[in-house]
N, C-alpha and C positions, 0 to 999 in steps of 0.2 A: 823392739818395736820398729826400728828402722829396717831390719831384715824383713819383717812381715810386709811393710809397705813396698819394699823393693820387689819382693816375690809377687805380691798382688799386682803391681804395675807391670811386671814381666808377663804375667798370664793375661792381663787385659790387652796388652800390645800383641801378644801371640794370637789371641782370639780375633782381634781386629785385622791382623795380617792374614789369618786363615780365611776370614770372611771376604776380604778384598781379593785374595787369590781365587776363591770360589766364584766370585762375581766376574772375574776376568777369564773364566773358562771359555774357550773358543766355541763358536756355534757348531763347528764340525771338527770335533777332536780327532787327533791322529789315532789310528788303530794298526794292529799288526796281525797278519795271519801267518802262521809258520808250521812247518812240518819237518820231520827228520826221517831221512831214508838212509839206513846204514849209519855212517858217521857224518853224512852230509846234510846240511840244512838248506831249505828253500823258504825264503821269507818275503812277504809282501807288506810294504809299509804304505798306508793310504789314509786319506781323510774320510771320515765317516759322517756324512750329512744325515740329518734327522728330518722326517717328514713334517713334523710340527703342524699337523692338521691338514696338510696338503693332500690332495687326491689326484690320481691320474698323472703322477710325476713324470712319466715318459711321454704322455700325450698320445695322440693317434693321428693316422692319416699323414698328410703333408707336414704336420707339425710334430711328428714323432721325434723325440729326442731333443728338441730345441730348448726346452726348459732347463735341462741339465747341461747341455753343451754351450748355451749362450751363443756368442759369435764365433766360437772355435769350430773347426771343421770336424773334430772327433771329440768324444767324451774322455775325460781324464780318469774315468773309473773311480770316482770319489769326489773329493772337494779340495780346493786350495792347491798346495804343492802337488806336483805330478806324482801319481802312484808309481812306486818302484818295486821291481821284483829282483831279488838277489838269489842266485842259485850257485851252490858250491859244486854242482855236478852238471854235466851236459844233459839236456832234456830233448826229447822228441815231442814236438807239438804240431799237430796238423800236418804231419809228414815232413816237417822241417827240423833239422837239428839246430838246437840253440846251445851255444857254448856256455860253460860256466862263466858267470859274471853278473853285472847289474844292468837292468834295462828299465826304461820307462814303459808303463802299461797304459794303453789307450784302447777304446772300444769304438768301432764304427757302428752306429745305431740305425737300424732300419726295423720297422715294425715286424716282429716275428723272426728277425734275422740279425744277429749280432756278429761282428767280426772282431776277434781279439787281435791286438797289435802289440808286439814287443818292438821297441825302438831303442837305438843308441843315443837318442836325444838326452842330454844331461838335464837335470832338474835344478831349478833355482829355489832358494828358500822363500822368496817373496817376489811379487811382480816387479818390485823396484830394485831388486838385487842386481848388481853389475854382472856382466858375463854373457856368454852365448847360450846358456841353457834355457829351458822353457819353464815357465810357471804355469801349472795346469797343462792345458793343451793349446793355449794361445800360441800362434805362430808355428804350429805343428806343420811339418811337411813329410811326405812319405819317403823321401830319399834316404832316411836313416832307419827304415823298417827292417827288422831282422826276420820277423815272421808275421803273417796275416793268416788267421785260421778261423774257420766258421765255428761258432759256439752253438750249442743246443739251447734254445729258449723255450721255457715253459711257464705256465701260470700256476701260482700257488694259491690255495684257498684262503689262507690267512694273510694279514698285512704285516710286513716286516718294516718296523718303524725306522730303524737306523740301517743305512747301507752297510752290507756285510760281505766280506770276502772270506772264503774258508776253503779248506782242503777236506775231502772225504774219500772214502774207499781207498785209502793209502795202503800200499803193500810195499814189499822190498823192490818191486819193479816199476812203480809209478802210482798214479792216483788221478783224482779229478779236482780241478780248480773250479770253484763256484763263486758267482756274484749274485747277490739277491737284494732287492729293495721293493717295497710295497708288495705288489702281487706278481712280480716278475723274478724268475731265476734263470740265469744263463750259466752253462757248464761247458767245460772242455777237458777231455782226458789228456794226460801226459805220461810219458814213460821215461825212465832213466836210461841214458845211453850207456851200455856196458862196454 
């Protein structure tokens, strides 16, 4: 009888813990986009905000981008902690060679014209974490930019509820990096430096 009570108590506590953990889910959970070319991996770690009924997330005219950037000078290409790209191989992006390594990813937003930025700014786990890195894109400065390259921006007919970064048209020589949210998709090709 004691064993049944102990087992029952265990499962009740397990369910309460699971319910608590589910309730603590972050509003913009982390996501990962990854691809493998040959033996090498290219991985993007980023926060994935959700529309939650919002429309016109990027805005228009003079206000374009201000909703997602807030007071920061560029967009962190996601939410919360700075978006990070890790590549095990050198890449060519927008005519600039990017060495294998880890970079913060930002986007300069202008209506119909996005610029991808890879930077050597370190990323902090939170806005209050000690150190010199950035949380999001607050205090971003262009002095650590490795590449700034124009992205192709297009409108999609359907609404993408959760911000998504992905790779497509990947071959042994390169592919395309895409960012999509609501009715906007921005892409940029890359090649592997041989």
